[in-house]
Legacy VTK file of the C-alpha trace (Angstrom):
# vtk DataFile Version 3.0
C-alpha trace
ASCII
DATASET POLYDATA
POINTS 101 float
-17.841 -71.439 -94.429
-18.007 -72.950 -90.960
-21.376 -74.629 -90.299
-22.890 -73.050 -87.161
-19.991 -73.831 -84.796
-21.029 -71.486 -82.021
-23.733 -72.019 -79.437
-24.193 -69.411 -76.734
-25.447 -69.896 -73.212
-25.939 -66.876 -71.017
-24.419 -67.433 -67.606
-26.180 -65.867 -64.664
-23.653 -63.470 -63.168
-24.289 -65.033 -59.734
-23.577 -68.515 -61.099
-19.819 -68.908 -61.404
-19.923 -72.438 -62.809
-18.782 -72.780 -66.412
-19.259 -75.707 -68.730
-16.204 -77.573 -69.932
-15.129 -76.786 -73.467
-16.770 -73.383 -73.547
-15.139 -70.065 -74.272
-15.857 -67.493 -71.594
-16.773 -64.037 -72.935
-16.437 -61.208 -70.408
-18.614 -58.109 -70.838
-17.813 -54.657 -69.470
-19.419 -51.233 -68.948
-22.255 -50.368 -71.342
-22.048 -53.783 -73.041
-22.619 -55.514 -69.711
-25.542 -53.172 -69.002
-27.132 -53.722 -72.426
-26.959 -57.502 -72.187
-27.778 -57.706 -68.497
-24.964 -60.151 -67.767
-21.279 -59.914 -66.902
-20.303 -62.883 -69.035
-21.438 -65.384 -71.622
-20.252 -68.925 -72.259
-19.739 -69.766 -75.933
-19.501 -73.376 -77.001
-17.256 -73.644 -80.054
-16.379 -76.566 -82.250
-12.882 -76.146 -83.654
-11.387 -72.721 -84.257
-13.318 -69.693 -85.493
-12.349 -66.149 -86.429
-13.541 -63.018 -84.694
-16.260 -62.316 -87.289
-17.893 -65.681 -86.522
-17.834 -64.952 -82.799
-19.520 -61.568 -83.375
-22.085 -63.101 -85.731
-23.111 -65.662 -83.121
-23.112 -63.153 -80.256
-25.370 -60.767 -82.175
-27.688 -63.614 -83.217
-28.272 -64.502 -79.576
-27.984 -60.969 -78.125
-29.129 -58.505 -80.847
-28.321 -55.578 -78.519
-24.637 -56.291 -79.209
-24.968 -55.294 -82.893
-24.489 -51.619 -82.118
-21.225 -52.291 -80.295
-19.333 -54.288 -82.912
-17.642 -51.388 -84.721
-16.518 -49.579 -81.575
-15.570 -52.534 -79.369
-12.139 -54.082 -79.040
-11.982 -57.799 -78.387
-9.236 -59.462 -76.399
-8.338 -63.151 -76.499
-6.584 -64.465 -73.408
-5.530 -60.964 -72.367
-4.206 -59.897 -75.799
-6.082 -57.702 -78.259
-7.478 -59.705 -81.170
-7.809 -58.757 -84.824
-9.908 -60.124 -87.681
-7.505 -63.032 -88.274
-7.305 -64.161 -84.659
-8.610 -67.691 -84.137
-10.702 -68.465 -81.069
-11.218 -71.917 -79.569
-13.285 -73.353 -76.754
-10.384 -73.020 -74.298
-10.024 -69.252 -74.754
-11.302 -66.381 -72.680
-12.518 -63.381 -74.649
-13.373 -59.906 -73.429
-15.545 -57.303 -75.165
-13.953 -53.969 -74.326
-16.001 -50.875 -75.195
-14.427 -47.456 -75.670
-13.532 -45.706 -72.438
-12.934 -42.089 -71.624
-11.218 -40.437 -68.770
-8.372 -38.243 -67.959
LINES 1 102
101 0 1 2 3 4 5 6 7 8 9 10 11 12 13 14 15 16 17 18 19 20 21 22 23 24 25 26 27 28 29 30 31 32 33 34 35 36 37 38 39 40 41 42 43 44 45 46 47 48 49 50 51 52 53 54 55 56 57 58 59 60 61 62 63 64 65 66 67 68 69 70 71 72 73 74 75 76 77 78 79 80 81 82 83 84 85 86 87 88 89 90 91 92 93 94 95 96 97 98 99 100
């Protein structure tokens, strides 16, 4: 078990400064609306799996809990799975289901 490696700081969408050594989490569509921000900065110590990222995100933003099962997560532009490791230098994106035609 990894001892509380993730600390989240909500970034004001108008403030484009990011802290060093923080993973940037991009939010889209209904996830962005629910949270009220376009991105979050996540400070990580070492490498953590996707489940740990979700656990920390939901702890800070409980509104995200309803999105976990239907949301795809990308790491550095590539879809992630349960075994994907995330570090502080990564960029993640929470991608909700989309429809269209």
